[in-house]
C-alpha positions as CSV (number, residue, x, y, z in Angstrom):
1,X,-5.3,9.3,5.7
2,X,-5.2,7.5,9.1
3,X,-8.6,5.9,8.5
4,X,-7.6,4.6,5.1
5,X,-4.3,3.3,6.3
6,X,-6.0,1.5,9.2
7,X,-8.5,0.0,6.8
8,X,-5.7,-1.3,4.5
9,X,-3.5,-2.6,7.3
10,X,-6.0,-4.5,9.4
11,X,-4.1,-7.8,8.8
12,X,-0.7,-6.2,9.6
13,X,0.6,-6.7,6.1
14,X,2.2,-3.2,6.0
15,X,5.0,-2.4,8.4
16,X,5.5,1.3,9.1
17,X,8.7,2.5,7.4
18,X,8.8,-0.4,4.9
19,X,9.1,0.4,1.2
20,X,5.6,-1.0,0.5
21,X,4.1,1.1,3.4
22,X,5.6,4.2,1.9
23,X,4.3,3.4,-1.6
24,X,0.8,2.8,-0.2
25,X,0.9,6.1,1.7
26,X,1.8,7.9,-1.5
27,X,-1.0,6.2,-3.3
28,X,-3.5,7.2,-0.6
29,X,-2.2,10.7,-0.5
30,X,-2.7,11.0,-4.2
31,X,-6.2,9.7,-3.9
32,X,-7.0,12.2,-1.2
33,X,-5.5,15.1,-3.3
34,X,-7.4,14.2,-6.4
35,X,-10.8,13.0,-4.9
36,X,-10.9,14.6,-1.5
37,X,-10.8,12.7,1.8
38,X,-14.4,11.4,1.9
39,X,-14.4,10.2,-1.7
40,X,-11.0,8.7,-1.3
41,X,-12.2,6.7,1.7
42,X,-15.3,5.6,-0.2
43,X,-13.1,4.5,-3.2
44,X,-10.8,2.5,-1.0
45,X,-13.7,0.8,0.8
46,X,-15.2,-0.1,-2.6
47,X,-11.9,-1.5,-4.0
48,X,-10.4,-2.8,-0.7
49,X,-9.9,-6.4,-1.9
50,X,-8.2,-5.4,-5.1
51,X,-5.9,-2.9,-3.3
52,X,-5.0,-5.5,-0.6
53,X,-4.1,-8.0,-3.3
54,X,-1.9,-5.4,-5.0
55,X,-0.3,-4.7,-1.6
56,X,0.4,-8.5,-1.1
57,X,2.1,-8.7,-4.5
58,X,4.1,-5.6,-3.8
59,X,5.2,-6.9,-0.3
60,X,6.2,-10.3,-1.8
61,X,8.2,-8.6,-4.6
62,X,10.1,-6.5,-2.1
63,X,10.9,-9.5,0.1
64,X,12.2,-11.5,-2.9
65,X,14.4,-8.6,-3.9
66,X,16.0,-8.7,-0.5
67,X,17.0,-12.3,-1.0
68,X,18.5,-11.9,-4.5
69,X,22.2,-11.4,-4.8
70,X,23.2,-8.1,-6.4
71,X,23.4,-8.1,-10.2
72,X,26.9,-8.2,-11.6
73,X,27.4,-6.3,-14.9
């Protein structure tokens, strides 16, 4: 888990405790559970650019949600 999280957070995009960080940890945990630790690491290395792009979109979405006023129904 630690190796994969370090690999995905080299640019400091994920802040520990943030919503995006928790989502990525759940994704990594699921990969490890289904593939095993070595295969999960290999999969993340192979798909690193795609995963990082998805993390950027997720982080931007969460930042924009913080700026929006609450919906009035």
